[in-house]
Wavefront OBJ file of the C-alpha trace (Angstrom):
o trace
v -12.138 30.591 33.849
v -9.275 28.131 34.127
v -8.533 28.310 30.386
v -8.468 32.108 30.446
v -6.123 32.053 33.435
v -3.778 29.611 31.694
v -3.695 31.700 28.515
v -3.017 34.794 30.589
v -0.091 33.053 32.272
v 1.327 31.924 28.928
v 1.062 35.464 27.575
v 2.819 36.782 30.681
v 5.692 34.308 30.291
v 6.181 35.188 26.617
v 7.114 38.803 27.531
v 10.520 37.647 28.818
v 13.235 37.706 26.148
v 14.984 34.683 27.648
v 11.922 32.536 26.899
v 12.092 33.754 23.289
v 15.779 32.825 23.254
v 14.912 29.258 24.257
v 12.358 29.114 21.423
v 15.009 30.204 18.923
v 17.409 27.665 20.402
v 14.769 24.946 20.027
v 14.473 25.745 16.326
v 18.207 25.459 15.785
v 18.719 22.520 18.121
v 15.755 20.368 17.111
v 15.359 21.175 13.415
v 18.975 21.800 12.386
v 21.381 20.353 14.963
v 19.008 17.415 15.391
v 18.124 17.004 11.708
v 17.249 13.357 11.120
v 18.676 11.276 8.306
v 15.649 9.932 6.429
v 17.899 7.444 4.644
v 17.340 5.339 7.759
v 13.709 4.805 6.746
v 14.716 3.696 3.254
v 17.364 1.320 4.534
v 15.288 -0.177 7.348
v 11.989 -0.402 5.505
v 12.876 -1.071 1.875
v 16.444 -2.341 1.561
v 17.456 -4.053 4.808
v 13.785 -4.892 5.422
v 13.898 -5.264 9.182
v 11.454 -7.715 10.730
v 8.700 -6.653 13.111
v 10.635 -8.292 15.939
v 13.683 -6.158 15.227
v 11.552 -3.033 15.007
v 10.222 -3.901 18.456
v 13.736 -4.436 19.806
v 14.715 -1.140 18.173
v 11.958 0.692 20.044
v 12.852 -0.897 23.373
v 16.558 -0.148 22.965
v 15.849 3.513 22.159
v 13.993 3.908 25.460
v 16.867 2.268 27.316
v 19.506 4.545 25.806
v 17.216 7.544 26.391
v 17.218 6.629 30.085
v 21.002 6.333 30.071
v 21.304 9.826 28.594
v 18.993 11.250 31.265
v 20.958 9.509 34.034
v 24.308 10.671 32.635
v 23.292 14.324 32.552
v 21.754 14.287 36.032
v 24.758 12.477 37.511
v 27.771 14.005 35.750
v 26.841 16.847 33.380
v 24.376 19.013 35.295
v 27.137 21.366 36.479
v 29.183 21.131 33.289
v 29.043 23.819 30.569
v 25.690 23.152 28.862
v 26.822 24.729 25.612
v 29.821 22.411 25.390
v 27.494 19.495 26.105
v 25.384 20.543 23.132
v 28.440 20.757 20.890
v 29.812 17.290 21.608
v 26.403 15.636 21.591
v 25.652 17.239 18.214
v 28.904 15.850 16.858
v 27.689 12.448 18.042
v 24.413 12.980 16.129
v 26.305 14.028 12.984
v 28.611 11.014 13.307
v 25.666 8.642 13.750
v 24.044 10.124 10.652
v 27.288 9.521 8.772
v 27.300 5.902 9.957
v 24.477 5.298 7.475
v 27.167 5.640 4.808
v 28.351 2.171 5.832
v 25.234 0.274 4.667
v 24.683 2.761 1.832
v 28.128 2.415 0.241
v 28.977 -1.162 1.245
v 27.204 -4.469 1.424
v 27.318 -4.481 5.229
v 23.577 -4.203 5.736
v 23.012 -5.952 9.009
v 19.726 -4.958 10.695
v 21.421 -4.978 14.106
v 23.682 -2.199 12.870
v 20.569 -0.123 12.151
v 19.275 -0.849 15.664
v 22.585 0.367 17.100
v 22.383 3.691 15.233
v 18.753 4.320 16.193
v 19.262 3.573 19.875
v 22.442 5.663 20.077
v 20.586 8.722 18.745
v 18.130 8.538 21.648
v 21.037 8.699 24.095
v 21.585 12.288 22.932
v 17.852 13.023 23.190
v 17.901 11.990 26.848
v 20.651 14.489 27.633
v 18.830 17.276 25.767
v 15.532 16.616 27.535
v 16.990 17.046 31.008
v 19.063 20.033 29.951
v 16.065 22.019 28.712
v 14.117 21.029 31.833
v 16.855 22.437 34.043
v 16.976 25.665 32.036
v 13.207 26.109 32.277
v 13.241 25.623 36.050
v 15.849 28.359 36.433
v 14.401 30.774 33.854
v 10.700 30.532 34.718
v 9.021 33.298 36.742
v 8.080 32.324 40.278
v 4.909 30.209 40.455
v 4.870 29.874 36.649
v 7.365 27.060 36.250
v 4.715 24.641 34.961
v 3.312 27.149 32.465
v 6.777 28.014 31.163
v 7.697 24.350 30.807
v 4.495 23.484 28.940
v 4.926 26.455 26.600
v 8.511 25.668 25.687
v 7.927 21.923 25.394
v 4.912 22.554 23.132
v 7.033 24.739 20.869
v 9.827 22.156 20.963
v 7.371 19.405 19.989
v 6.252 21.528 17.023
v 9.885 21.720 15.982
v 10.183 17.916 16.210
v 7.448 17.769 13.581
v 9.257 20.482 11.616
v 12.427 18.383 11.832
v 10.643 15.550 10.020
v 9.136 17.986 7.508
v 12.429 19.683 6.612
v 14.420 16.434 6.494
v 11.764 14.946 4.226
v 11.650 18.038 1.992
v 15.396 17.799 1.488
v 14.909 14.306 0.049
v 13.280 15.697 -3.112
v 16.419 17.080 -4.840
v 18.054 13.664 -4.421
v 14.940 11.742 -5.587
v 15.148 9.496 -2.540
v 11.411 8.755 -2.436
v 11.770 6.520 -5.509
v 14.507 4.310 -4.037
v 13.646 0.786 -2.946
v 15.203 -2.680 -2.985
v 14.488 -3.130 -6.706
v 16.398 -0.048 -7.867
v 19.130 0.004 -5.225
v 21.964 0.700 -7.659
v 25.138 2.825 -7.678
v 23.216 5.970 -8.592
v 20.756 5.479 -5.738
v 23.572 4.847 -3.278
v 25.380 7.993 -4.418
v 22.259 10.101 -3.928
v 21.674 8.637 -0.461
v 25.309 9.330 0.446
v 25.077 12.945 -0.739
v 21.896 13.467 1.269
v 23.527 11.916 4.344
v 26.512 14.265 4.140
v 24.167 17.228 3.712
v 22.214 16.299 6.853
v 25.415 15.887 8.871
v 26.594 19.296 7.691
v 23.271 20.820 8.746
v 23.740 19.248 12.199
v 27.040 21.081 12.670
v 25.697 24.345 11.242
v 22.686 24.105 13.534
v 24.632 23.830 16.766
v 27.089 26.546 15.680
v 24.233 29.000 15.087
v 21.871 28.132 17.943
v 24.038 27.237 20.936
v 24.439 30.931 21.818
v 20.711 31.211 22.607
v 21.018 28.668 25.434
v 22.558 29.500 28.821
v 25.884 27.971 29.806
v 24.753 26.914 33.281
v 22.265 27.573 36.066
v 23.989 30.790 37.123
v 23.640 32.274 33.652
v 19.980 31.216 33.665
v 19.410 33.413 36.693
v 21.371 36.284 35.130
v 19.332 36.061 31.926
v 16.108 35.921 33.907
v 16.887 39.249 35.585
v 18.028 40.806 32.309
v 15.075 39.526 30.256
v 12.539 41.927 31.670
v 8.938 42.232 30.513
v 8.630 43.494 26.920
v 5.502 43.588 24.770
v 7.493 43.481 21.510
v 9.170 40.264 22.645
v 5.802 38.662 23.403
v 4.523 39.530 19.906
v 7.698 38.170 18.295
v 7.501 34.949 20.308
v 3.826 34.533 19.414
v 4.406 35.016 15.680
v 7.446 32.736 15.808
v 5.652 29.866 17.546
v 2.384 30.163 15.592
v 4.215 30.174 12.248
v 6.148 27.048 13.259
v 2.922 25.287 14.259
v 1.027 26.240 11.093
v 3.896 25.411 8.737
v 4.562 22.032 10.391
v 0.890 21.084 10.457
v 0.292 22.121 6.839
v 3.283 20.162 5.544
v 2.372 17.085 7.549
v -1.199 17.128 6.198
v 0.064 17.544 2.618
v 2.483 14.653 3.089
v -0.183 12.172 4.239
v -2.956 13.026 1.763
v -2.727 10.762 -1.331
v -3.444 13.672 -3.678
v -0.591 15.844 -2.359
v 2.000 13.426 -0.927
v 3.690 13.371 -4.343
v 4.557 17.076 -4.160
v 8.286 17.790 -4.152
v 7.561 20.424 -1.521
v 6.834 17.656 0.996
v 9.516 15.238 -0.222
v 7.685 13.474 -3.052
v 8.940 12.838 -6.566
v 6.551 15.262 -8.201
v 2.942 14.782 -9.246
v 2.176 13.487 -12.731
v -0.909 15.693 -12.906
v -1.692 18.887 -11.063
v 0.604 21.151 -9.064
v 4.258 20.249 -8.619
v 6.184 22.507 -6.291
l 1 2 3 4 5 6 7 8 9 10 11 12 13 14 15 16 17 18 19 20 21 22 23 24 25 26 27 28 29 30 31 32 33 34 35 36 37 38 39 40 41 42 43 44 45 46 47 48 49 50 51 52 53 54 55 56 57 58 59 60 61 62 63 64 65 66 67 68 69 70 71 72 73 74 75 76 77 78 79 80 81 82 83 84 85 86 87 88 89 90 91 92 93 94 95 96 97 98 99 100 101 102 103 104 105 106 107 108 109 110 111 112 113 114 115 116 117 118 119 120 121 122 123 124 125 126 127 128 129 130 131 132 133 134 135 136 137 138 139 140 141 142 143 144 145 146 147 148 149 150 151 152 153 154 155 156 157 158 159 160 161 162 163 164 165 166 167 168 169 170 171 172 173 174 175 176 177 178 179 180 181 182 183 184 185 186 187 188 189 190 191 192 193 194 195 196 197 198 199 200 201 202 203 204 205 206 207 208 209 210 211 212 213 214 215 216 217 218 219 220 221 222 223 224 225 226 227 228 229 230 231 232 233 234 235 236 237 238 239 240 241 242 243 244 245 246 247 248 249 250 251 252 253 254 255 256 257 258 259 260 261 262 263 264 265 266 267 268 269 270 271 272 273 274 275 276 277 278
């Protein structure tokens, strides 16, 4: 059947160690180097209280800057060292996360400033999207480009969910879930600032640890493809790696949306008054 054929192709692709490398890179790049600062949700939703119009403008501007990032990579960066591109774009992400210190520690809480930060982050996402697409095209076995792309993008999407999960879990030690406009005091601002600096540090750590699992350019993609071979142990490792990421992300997301478990510190809550608290 068609489904059986597709699963067979996915299993075949997972035997190549270079595909496993891209999965590991996705974990480091999306979850760590791309760790999102959840203080933005507190500022935009509870403290700055952006209007629905501004939220709409925010969404439109993010798509525009995403397009700019895609155009920039295709026009100027496609033949540049991809690892260096990851490094400087991650520093942009870390800097944008740190920009939230401005409304946190000062009274400059203009909603347009929040729109600027959000849209600028998508500029980096545009560059990353094209970069991984180019790597997949070069690394994929002949006639299996589509299967390889769908596999790696599916794993990457799971890591986007994991990004939200981990960033939200890290809120618990700082008790950020309890902060709103009514208790926006010096203590709350200090905790938000500490969390912001932690996330920015994770961004830098993430790119430093994961960039080595991504090829420098198209030539190295081809070299890795020949070296990767066809190994059963690699396929098992890739399967366990991707399935664990999917299950963990899904479980945490379900716990975070259910009223009875959303209070758990494990998913970023303040702790449940009754029942389990972990």
